C-alpha positions as CSV (number, residue, x, y, z in Angstrom):
1,M,-88.8,-32.1,-23.4
2,K,-86.0,-30.8,-25.5
3,L,-83.3,-33.4,-26.4
4,V,-80.5,-31.3,-24.5
5,R,-82.6,-31.5,-21.1
6,L,-83.5,-35.3,-21.7
7,I,-80.0,-36.2,-22.2
8,A,-78.6,-34.0,-19.4
9,N,-81.4,-35.6,-17.0
10,L,-80.0,-39.0,-17.8
11,G,-76.4,-38.2,-16.5
12,Y,-74.8,-37.6,-19.6
13,G,-73.5,-34.3,-18.5
14,S,-74.5,-30.8,-17.7
15,R,-76.9,-29.0,-20.3
16,K,-73.7,-27.1,-21.3
17,E,-71.6,-30.5,-21.7
18,V,-74.7,-31.9,-23.6
19,T,-74.8,-28.9,-26.0
20,Q,-71.0,-29.7,-27.1
21,L,-72.2,-33.3,-27.6
22,F,-74.7,-31.9,-30.1
23,R,-71.9,-29.4,-31.7
24,E,-69.6,-32.4,-32.1
25,G,-72.1,-34.5,-34.0
26,R,-72.0,-37.1,-31.5
27,V,-75.9,-37.3,-31.1
28,T,-77.5,-39.2,-34.0
29,D,-80.4,-41.3,-34.9
30,P,-80.2,-45.1,-35.5
31,T,-78.9,-44.3,-39.3
32,G,-76.2,-41.9,-38.0
33,E,-77.8,-38.8,-39.0
34,V,-76.7,-35.8,-36.9
35,L,-79.5,-34.6,-34.5
36,Y,-80.0,-31.0,-33.1
37,A,-81.2,-29.9,-29.8
38,D,-84.6,-29.1,-31.2
39,D,-85.2,-32.2,-33.0
40,K,-88.2,-34.4,-31.7
41,L,-87.5,-38.1,-31.6
42,D,-88.6,-41.1,-29.5
43,H,-86.3,-41.9,-26.7
44,A,-85.2,-45.3,-28.5
45,D,-84.3,-43.7,-31.7
46,I,-81.6,-41.5,-30.1
47,R,-77.8,-42.6,-30.1
48,I,-74.8,-41.0,-28.6
49,D,-71.6,-42.1,-30.1
50,G,-73.6,-45.0,-31.8
51,E,-75.0,-46.4,-28.4
52,M,-78.6,-46.4,-27.6
53,L,-79.5,-43.8,-24.6
54,D,-79.8,-45.3,-21.1
55,P,-83.3,-46.3,-20.0
56,P,-85.7,-43.4,-19.6
57,N,-87.4,-42.1,-16.3
58,G,-89.4,-44.5,-14.4
59,L,-86.6,-46.9,-14.3
60,V,-86.8,-49.9,-11.8
61,L,-83.6,-52.3,-11.1
62,L,-83.4,-55.3,-9.5
63,M,-80.0,-55.9,-8.0
64,H,-78.5,-58.7,-6.0
65,K,-76.6,-56.7,-3.4
66,P,-73.5,-58.2,-2.1
67,T,-72.5,-58.2,1.4
68,G,-70.1,-55.2,2.2
69,Y,-72.2,-52.5,0.4
70,T,-74.4,-49.9,2.0
71,C,-77.5,-48.6,0.4
72,S,-76.6,-44.9,0.8
73,R,-75.0,-42.2,-1.3
74,K,-72.8,-40.6,1.3
75,D,-71.3,-43.5,3.5
76,A,-67.6,-44.2,3.5
77,G,-66.7,-47.6,1.8
78,R,-68.5,-49.5,-0.9
79,L,-72.0,-48.2,-2.1
80,V,-74.8,-50.1,-4.0
81,Y,-74.4,-47.1,-6.4
82,D,-70.9,-48.2,-7.3
83,L,-72.3,-51.3,-9.0
84,L,-74.0,-49.0,-11.5
85,P,-72.7,-47.2,-14.6
86,P,-70.9,-43.9,-13.1
87,R,-73.1,-41.5,-14.9
88,W,-76.4,-43.0,-13.5
89,R,-75.6,-41.3,-10.1
90,R,-76.3,-37.8,-12.0
91,R,-79.6,-39.0,-13.3
92,D,-82.6,-36.5,-12.5
93,P,-84.7,-37.5,-10.8
94,A,-82.2,-39.6,-8.9
95,L,-82.2,-43.4,-8.4
96,S,-83.0,-44.5,-4.7
97,T,-83.1,-47.9,-2.8
98,V,-86.7,-49.1,-2.3
99,G,-86.0,-49.6,1.4
100,R,-82.6,-50.8,2.7
101,L,-80.4,-53.8,3.3
102,D,-77.7,-53.2,5.9
103,R,-74.1,-53.7,4.9
104,D,-74.0,-57.3,6.0
105,T,-77.2,-58.4,4.5
106,S,-77.2,-59.5,0.9
107,G,-79.9,-60.3,-1.7
108,L,-82.6,-58.7,-3.6
109,L,-82.5,-55.0,-3.6
110,L,-84.7,-52.6,-5.8
111,L,-83.8,-49.2,-7.0
112,T,-86.1,-46.7,-8.9
113,D,-86.4,-43.0,-9.9
114,D,-90.1,-43.2,-9.7
115,G,-91.1,-41.7,-6.3
116,A,-94.7,-42.9,-6.5
117,L,-93.9,-46.3,-7.1
118,L,-91.3,-46.3,-4.1
119,H,-93.6,-45.3,-1.6
120,R,-96.2,-47.6,-3.0
121,I,-94.2,-50.5,-2.5
122,I,-92.7,-49.4,1.0
123,S,-95.9,-48.3,2.4
124,P,-97.0,-50.5,5.3
125,K,-100.6,-50.4,3.9
126,A,-99.2,-52.3,0.7
127,N,-98.4,-55.4,2.9
128,V,-95.8,-56.3,0.3
129,A,-94.1,-59.8,1.3
130,K,-90.3,-59.8,1.8
131,V,-88.4,-63.1,2.0
132,Y,-85.4,-63.7,3.9
133,E,-83.2,-66.6,4.6
134,A,-81.2,-66.7,7.8
135,T,-78.5,-68.6,9.2
136,L,-78.4,-68.6,13.0
137,A,-75.9,-69.1,15.5
138,R,-77.8,-71.7,17.3
139,D,-80.4,-74.3,16.7
140,L,-84.1,-73.4,16.3
141,Q,-86.1,-74.2,19.5
142,G,-89.3,-75.1,17.6
143,S,-91.4,-72.4,19.1
144,E,-90.4,-69.5,17.0
145,G,-92.8,-70.0,14.2
146,E,-95.9,-69.7,16.6
147,L,-94.6,-66.6,18.2
148,F,-93.7,-64.8,14.8
149,A,-97.2,-65.5,13.5
150,S,-99.1,-64.5,16.6
151,G,-98.7,-60.5,15.8
152,T,-97.8,-60.2,19.6
153,L,-93.9,-60.1,19.5
154,M,-92.8,-56.6,20.7
155,L,-89.2,-55.6,19.9
156,E,-86.9,-54.0,22.3
157,S,-87.4,-50.1,22.5
158,E,-90.8,-50.3,20.4
159,T,-94.2,-49.8,21.6
160,T,-96.1,-51.6,18.7
161,P,-96.2,-55.4,18.2
162,L,-94.9,-56.8,15.0
163,A,-97.4,-57.9,12.4
164,P,-97.6,-61.7,11.9
165,A,-94.6,-63.2,10.0
166,Q,-94.1,-66.7,8.6
167,L,-91.3,-68.9,9.5
168,Q,-90.0,-72.0,7.6
169,V,-87.4,-74.0,9.0
170,L,-84.9,-75.2,6.4
171,E,-82.4,-76.7,8.8
172,P,-81.7,-76.6,12.5
173,R,-79.8,-73.4,11.9
174,R,-81.3,-72.1,8.9
175,A,-84.8,-70.6,8.2
176,R,-86.8,-68.6,5.8
177,L,-88.7,-65.7,7.0
178,T,-91.5,-63.7,5.4
179,V,-92.2,-60.3,6.7
180,T,-94.7,-57.4,5.5
181,E,-93.1,-54.7,7.3
182,G,-89.6,-53.0,7.2
183,R,-88.6,-51.9,10.7
184,Y,-85.0,-51.3,11.6
185,H,-83.0,-54.4,11.4
186,Q,-86.2,-56.4,11.8
187,V,-85.2,-59.8,11.0
188,R,-82.1,-59.8,13.1
189,R,-84.1,-58.2,16.0
190,M,-86.7,-60.8,15.7
191,F,-84.2,-63.5,16.3
192,A,-82.5,-61.9,18.9
193,A,-85.8,-61.5,20.6
194,V,-86.0,-65.3,20.8
195,G,-82.3,-65.8,22.2
196,N,-80.6,-66.4,18.8
197,H,-78.2,-64.5,16.7
198,V,-78.2,-64.1,12.9
199,E,-74.8,-64.8,11.4
200,A,-75.8,-64.3,7.7
201,L,-78.8,-62.9,6.1
202,E,-79.9,-62.6,2.5
203,R,-83.3,-61.2,1.1
204,V,-84.3,-63.7,-1.5
205,A,-87.7,-62.1,-2.6
206,I,-89.9,-59.0,-2.6
207,G,-93.6,-59.3,-3.8
208,R,-93.3,-61.7,-6.8
209,L,-90.0,-61.1,-7.8
210,T,-86.8,-63.3,-7.0
211,L,-83.1,-63.0,-7.7
212,D,-83.7,-65.1,-10.7
213,G,-80.1,-66.4,-11.1
214,L,-78.5,-62.9,-10.8
215,A,-74.8,-63.3,-9.2
216,P,-73.8,-61.0,-6.4
217,G,-73.2,-57.4,-8.1
218,E,-75.4,-58.1,-11.0
219,W,-78.4,-56.1,-11.7
220,R,-81.1,-55.8,-14.4
221,A,-83.8,-53.3,-15.3
222,L,-87.7,-54.7,-15.0
223,D,-90.2,-53.6,-17.6
224,A,-93.5,-52.4,-16.7
225,A,-95.2,-55.7,-17.1
226,E,-93.0,-57.3,-14.7
227,T,-93.2,-54.5,-12.0
228,A,-97.1,-54.5,-12.5
229,K,-97.1,-58.2,-12.0
230,A,-94.9,-58.3,-8.9
231,F,-96.8,-55.8,-6.9
232,D,-100.3,-56.0,-8.3
233,L,-100.0,-52.6,-10.1
234,P,-102.5,-52.9,-13.3
235,Y,-102.1,-49.3,-14.0
236,L,-98.6,-49.9,-15.3
237,L,-99.8,-52.4,-17.9
């Protein structure tokens, strides 16, 4: 891939704008040697204004989504993409969230520009575990765990029962729930089905990934080995 296209696809500007960067001598190698559009270099050896390029395509980000942000590109209000460098919105292929967390749910969110990986993770056949911690309006009754694990719970307006889910009681009004599906507002609707209401909800794990100390609004890029280990994807190693 030509350097102009590579850099444009990373969001640094249109091809015309990136061409101007070359003309101004702002694209260099690590020693400061000016590069030209037809040069061939590894991604890691390209600098713009002395700074390393943003990560290449195949990017996977782990984000601690705060409450109040939506997993959308077009909704009004605060978007998870606002937490990333502004030019990352112009990356091609685009970064997309791996599933969604609603505005009032915080916690672990993945984003990637790898469409095949995204579908691999969210596919129902993958059975990827997603772990949530819920704060409830009322005390748990003690029967919820058996019902959630039964594989017979039917949510309102649906025709297929939920796959078995695991409930761990943390406190009378706090619980950890592990699900392998991603139905619309699933965790909130599960507790509603047993007469309770979720007051606060956080996703704390996906696969083998956890928030790992990230504060709300923080994010970090995963390397291929981390992604492979998290989702049993040996082909990434």
